[in-house]
C-alpha positions, 0 to 999 in steps of 0.5 A: 208425503205418503199420499204422493205417488209416482202416478202424479209425476210420470209422464203417461206419453210413451215412446215404445216399440217391439223387440223384433223392430230394427234398432236404425228405426229406434234411433230415429224415433228417439231422435225425433221424439227427443227422448233419451230411452225406448221401452221395449212392450209386449202386448204392451206389458214392458219387457225390456228398454233401450237407452242411450247407454246400451246405443253406446254399447252398440256403437263401441260393437260396431266399431269393434266390427263385431256387428255385421248382420241388421240389428234388432232391438232385441239384440241391445236392449236390456231385459228385464227392466226395472218397474214399478207400480203407479202406486208407488211411492216416490220416496220407493221410486228414488231408492229404486233408481238410485240404488240400481244407478238407473234413469229411466224407470218404467211404470206400470198398473196392477195388472203389469201394462204400461202406463207412464214412465218416470225419469230420475231427474223428475223424481229428485226434482218432486223430492226437492220440492217436497222436503223444502215444503217441509224445511217450511213447516219447520220455519212456521212451526218455530213459534210453537211448543218444542215438543212439536217442533221436534216431531216435524224435524223429525219427519224431515230427517225421515225422508234422507235416503243416507245414513248421515255419519256413514253416507251410506243407505239407511235402514229405510231405504234398505227395506225399499231396495230389499223389498224390490231386489227379491220380488224382482229375483223371484219374478225373473228368477234371478240370484241375489245375495247379501251379508250382515256384518258386525265389527267384532267388541265395537262397545270395548273399542268405544269405551277405549278409545272415544265415541268419536274415534269409534264412529271414524273407526266406522267410516274406516270400515265403509270404505274399506267395504266399498273398496272391496266390491262391485259398483253394482253392489249396495251398502246400508248401515242396519243399525248401530255397528252392523253394515249390510251388504246387498250383492245383485246377480250373486248367488250363495257361494260367491257372495261366500267368497266375497264375504271372507274377503273383505273379513280378512283384508280388514284383519290384515290392515292392522286397525289397533284395538286394545280391548279386542282379542286380537290386537286389531279391528275386525269384524265378523259376517253372516250370509244368506240368500233367497236360495236358503229360505222357502220361496213363499217368504219375504225378504225379511227371511233373508236377513233374517238367516244372515242374521242367525249366521252373524250370530254363529260366526260370533259364538264360534269365536269373530272374525270370521263368516258364518255361511251355509252348512256344506 
């Protein structure tokens, strides 16, 4: 699994153009080459991408008569495209495409030059083949000792992108997504924030209502958060009853407002918690962003700061959000 990279799957025949090309020419080239996107390059480095989604948006503007002059690629392309290096494992690439809901992934070499492109369909098909290979290994190992079978089964489970109980990203997917999100934020000077939530007095809840009820409570809380956030935001199970919310293109002040709203609205749902001091199910949160940490630190420093502020919220009475000092 670790030895399979995007370089093994990518299409090296990339159809590309420049930002000052007429958009009509790009549409024509996409049609005759039967491709669903066009890479925009500058000195063979990707600076943008034109996808079918961008063309639909352009068509909507034309219909609304807001676009009267000759259109250039730079007017409609998606700038600062998400790219990965050709040595990237396909698991990482799949997490990146899935978390950002993108279908095309430009591949660059270690100098940033464009060397290929990979579609989400290519990744999904390759990943399915790998999982099937792991299943065959398990079947083959059925005749061997139990310990070895357990080890192989653990390898298969490690291929999962989601937490089996909550249906959101698991810890491994979270680490990949945060790594790429942080790198992209630093490179393009774009903001992001994260919120780390923890269910208040969850052990007492489990002890009183039972573990199955505890699992159901976590599902309710996950769905509650999902209904409160944007489509571009991403949820991950950090561990146990802790959930991490990643907010792309969001500065600290906006993330803090979101965190407080989610905590407040959960308490307002009045989900009974007989063993908690509030009488209802609540949670606490900690908010952080790269603007809070030193520039040479990676995403782990941001998570650590969110965890520290979460602890502060607990020490201050819970059912609240720990934030940066005013």
